[in-house]
N, C-alpha and C positions, 0 to 999 in steps of 0.2 A: 475394559474388555470383559472381566468377570461379571460386572454389573449387567452387561448386555446379555451374556449367556444365561444368567439367572432370570432375567426378565423374560426371555423367550422360553425357558424351561417352564416357568410359572404360567406363561400364556398357554403353552401346550397342555399343561395339567388342567387349568381352569377351562380351557376350551371344551374338554371332554366332560368335566364334572359340573359344568354350568347347568343348573336345573332350569334356567330360563330358556335354554336351547337344548332340550333333552333328547334330540334326535340321536346323538352319539350313544347315550345310555340305552335307548331302545334298540339301536342296531347291534351294539355289542352284546346286549342281553339275548337278542334273537340269534346272533351268531354263536354264542356260547352254549345255549340251551341243549342241543343234542349231544354236545361233546363233553358235558359236565359229568357224565357217568363213568366213562372209561378212557376216553381219548384226550386226556389233558395235554399231552405233548403236542398233538395236532392243533389243539385249541391255541396254545401259545405261539405256535408257528403261524396260524391264521392271523393272530393279533399283529404280529410283525409284518406280515404281508399287507395288512390294512394300513399300518403306519407308513410303510415304504411308499405305497401307491398314493396315499393321502398327501404325503410330502412331495411326491413327484408332481402331482397336479399343482401344488403350491409353487413349486420351483418353475414349472412351465408358465404359470401366470405371472410370477414375480419377475422373471426374465423376459416377459412379454413374447414368449414363443407361441402361446396359444391363448386366445381369449374366448370366453364362452358367454352365452346368454344366461344371466343370473336367474331370471324367472324360471327358465327351463330347468336349471340345476336345482333350484329350491323345490320344484315339483318332483324331480327325480329322487331327491333324498328320502321323503316318506314312502315313495313308491318302492325304493330299494329295500326299505325296512319291511314293507308288506311282502315283497318277494322272498325275503329271508324267512319270514313267518310261514309262508306257503311251503318253502323248502323244509322247514322244521316239521311241519305236519305230514308232508308226503314222504320224506326220506328217512325219518327217524327209525323206521322199522328195519331198514337195511342201510347201514353206513358202510358201504363197500368202497373199493377204489374208484369206481365211476362216480359215485355221489361225492366222494371226497375231492375229486378233481373239479367237479362242478362247483363245490363249495369254495375251493381255492380260487377259481376263475371269478366267481360271483363276488367274493370278498375283495379281490383285486380291483374289479370294475367299480364296485361300490366305494372302495377307498378313493379312487380317482374322482368319483362324483362328489363325495363328501368333502374332499380337499378343494375342489373348485367352488363349493358352496362357501368356503371360508376365505377364498383367495383374494377377493376384493379388499376385505378388511386387512388381511395380512400384508398385501401389497401396499396399502396405504401406510401401515406401520413402518414398513421397510423404507418407504419414501425414496430418497436419493442416497441411501446408505450404500457405500462401496462394497462392504463385506457382507453380502447377503447370505453366503454359505454358513457363517457362524450362526446367524439367526435361524436358518432352516434346520440345521443339525440340532441346535438347542431346542427348538420347537418340537422336533421329532422325538427327542429324549423325553420331554415333558409329556407328549402325546402317548408315548409307549408306557411311561410310568402310570399315568391315569388309566389307560386301557387295561393294564394288568391289575390295577386295583378293582376296576369294575368286574373283570373276568373272575377274579378271586371271590368277589362278593357273590356273583351268580353261582359259582361252584359251591360255595358254602351254603347258600340258600337251597340249592338243589339237594345237597347232601342232607340237610336238615329235613327236607320234605320226604326224602326216601326213608326216613325213620318213622314216618306216619304210615297209614294204610295205602297211600297212593303208590301206584305202579309207575315205572319209568315213562311209559307211553302217555299216561294221564298227566304227569307233571309237564312233559313237553307240550302236549296238546293244550292244556289249560294255560300254561305260561305263554305259548305262542298266541293264543286267542287274546290274552290280556295285553300283550305287546301290540297286537294288531288293533285292538280297540283303542289303545292310547295313541296310536299312529293316525287313526282316521281324522281327528281334528286337524292335524298337520297337513294331511293330504288335501282336505277340503280347503283349508286356508290358502295353501300354495296353488291349488287348482284355480281358485277364484282370482288370485293375483295374476296368474298366467293368462287368464281370459281378458283381464283389463288392460 
């Protein structure tokens, strides 16, 4: 039992930290960017919302409650990153309750999308296992650990950048543009796959 728990915790950690599938890193960085200056508590809340919704879509797929078109989901993942980048650029000047609600809803929806992107592989791993809950919860723990590591790294980088001549708005704008530029090849690749 403990071996299974550790396996799925590691799977959750490496699912996020896998540089070969860097969509999580980009999304989390885009999500964290505007909150790295003062709203750290909100940021950690958003990470948990992302984990919960990500694992919800995994559970829906694992228990065969909902099946989705993989090609569409793979296209929606980089699109969701770009939408978060747009949010960063537009809303960073006024992080108020309205923009925070939008961010919360967007994070939840994007968590569902990202979870469905991983669901086929996860379902294959679960196979005919009777105790799927242990795997799902263990994976969620690993996912949360890795996401908190990424968020802390983004916060540290942003704090270091604030020690330079860069202003908050510049850091967010240039960070968002960098994330957007790194996302474009993913968007192109998944779009061409969607057309085939």
